[in-house]
ZAMARGU-4260 file (C-alpha; in steps of 0.2 Angstrom, whole numbers, plus 5000, padded with zeros to 4 digits):
<rodrens>
0) 4999/4999/5000 | 5006/5016/4997 | 5005/5033/5003 | 5005/5051/4993 | 5012/5070/5001
5) 5016/5085/4992 | 5032/5089/4994 | 5033/5102/5007 | 5050/5109/5019 | 5046/5095/5030
10) 5047/5080/5018 | 5064/5089/5008 | 5075/5076/5016 | 5063/5063/5008 | 5063/5070/4990
15) 5084/5071/4992 | 5082/5053/4998 | 5075/5047/4984 | 5083/5058/4969 | 5101/5051/4977
20) 5116/5061/4975 | 5114/5061/4954 | 5099/5070/4956 | 5089/5061/4950 | 5096/5057/4932
25) 5113/5067/4927 | 5110/5082/4941 | 5093/5090/4937 | 5082/5087/4950 | 5066/5091/4941
30) 5074/5109/4937 | 5076/5105/4918 | 5057/5111/4913 | 5057/5126/4925 | 5074/5134/4915
35) 5081/5140/4900 | 5095/5127/4896 | 5109/5136/4899 | 5103/5140/4915 | 5100/5123/4920
40) 5116/5116/4912 | 5126/5128/4923 | 5119/5125/4940 | 5116/5104/4935 | 5121/5097/4950
45) 5120/5109/4966 | 5114/5122/4960 | 5099/5113/4953 | 5096/5106/4970 | 5098/5121/4978
50) 5086/5130/4966 | 5074/5117/4969 | 5076/5117/4988 | 5072/5135/4987 | 5057/5132/4978
55) 5051/5123/4992 | 5055/5133/5006 | 5045/5145/4999 | 5031/5136/5004 | 5027/5130/4982
60) 5021/5112/4981 | 5033/5107/4966 | 5023/5091/4966 | 5019/5074/4975 | 5030/5061/4983
65) 5025/5042/4986 | 5030/5032/4999 | 5031/5012/5005 | 5032/5008/5023 | 5038/5027/5025
70) 5052/5026/5012 | 5051/5040/4997 | 5048/5029/4981 | 5042/5040/4966 | 5040/5058/4961
75) 5028/5068/4952 | 5031/5084/4946 | 5015/5095/4946 | 5013/5113/4946 | 5002/5127/4937
80) 5010/5126/4916 | 5017/5143/4920 | 5030/5137/4933 | 5038/5127/4917 | 5045/5139/4904
85) 5053/5124/4895 | 5036/5122/4889 | 5033/5139/4883 | 5049/5138/4873 | 5045/5121/4866
90) 5036/5122/4847 | 5031/5104/4849 | 5025/5106/4867 | 5017/5124/4866 | 5001/5129/4874
95) 4985/5123/4864 | 4972/5135/4871 | 4970/5149/4885 | 4964/5136/4897 | 4971/5136/4914
100) 4982/5121/4916 | 4992/5112/4929 | 5004/5102/4919 | 5012/5085/4923 | 5032/5085/4918
105) 5042/5073/4925 | 5038/5055/4933 | 5051/5048/4945 | 5052/5031/4952 | 5065/5022/4961
110) 5072/5007/4952 | 5063/4992/4963 | 5045/5001/4959 | 5047/5002/4941 | 5035/4992/4931
115) 5021/4989/4943 | 5008/5002/4937 | 5016/5014/4952 | 5016/5028/4938 | 4997/5025/4936
120) 4993/5029/4952 | 5005/5043/4955 | 4995/5052/4942 | 4978/5049/4949 | 4985/5056/4964
125) 4991/5069/4956 | 4973/5075/4949 | 4968/5073/4966 | 4981/5085/4972 | 4973/5098/4958
130) 4957/5095/4963 | 4962/5100/4979 | 4970/5116/4973 | 4954/5121/4964 | 4962/5117/4947
135) 4950/5111/4932 | 4963/5102/4917 | 4979/5093/4921 | 4991/5090/4905 | 5003/5079/4904
140) 5016/5078/4890 | 5021/5058/4890 | 5033/5047/4876 | 5024/5037/4865 | 5039/5024/4861
145) 5039/5017/4843 | 5046/5003/4851 | 5042/4991/4865 | 5055/4996/4875 | 5065/5011/4880
150) 5079/5016/4892 | 5071/5022/4908 | 5079/5040/4906 | 5070/5042/4891 | 5053/5039/4899
155) 5054/5055/4913 | 5038/5063/4906 | 5030/5046/4908 | 5024/5034/4895 | 5008/5035/4886
160) 5000/5020/4891 | 5001/5026/4908 | 4994/5042/4903 | 4975/5034/4895 | 4974/5021/4910
165) 4973/5036/4923 | 4960/5043/4911 | 4968/5055/4901 | 4964/5060/4885 | 4975/5064/4870
170) 4973/5083/4863 | 4984/5085/4853 | 5001/5079/4843 | 5014/5089/4835 | 5029/5077/4835
175) 5026/5055/4832 | 5030/5053/4851 | 5025/5066/4861 | 5004/5068/4863 | 4998/5082/4874
180) 4985/5073/4886 | 4973/5078/4894 | 4966/5076/4912 | 4948/5085/4915 | 4940/5088/4932
185) 4923/5089/4934 | 4918/5097/4950 | 4903/5092/4960 | 4893/5106/4969
</rodrens>
């Protein structure tokens, strides 16, 4: 059974534990989507860790952590699309309309917990979190692999099949392998 919690100051050490010395993948610390490429490269590693910590210390919630028996095992980066400047510069992932959306840009799962359906559960918890924040549209930018298997490092935005299983619908595709998928939150009053 998994538990899920937003990343807050109190849970920062859990985030560090999950991401390890490498910052998940090559010193990223989940800052790739938030920076210009030159900034990201310049502060790769420790600089990116400090930048993410500053976001959390400011009181912003950059995503949701998953736990198994108190141990952090997975991460989903979810926030308002406006927080991810890389998206606005992307020809393939540019906005499809003026709706205010929340974006899921990264899923990181501890190696021993991969290929067990955790990403689908994590996507569902991200949707729940967005709903609690008053959001109505959740958008993701998963990979649609051309082959059955691909290296995990290239699937950091998630797989389209997992998004479909979590209820997302493809809304646009400007690249053969990169759909833009959305989940519409229906509010009950």
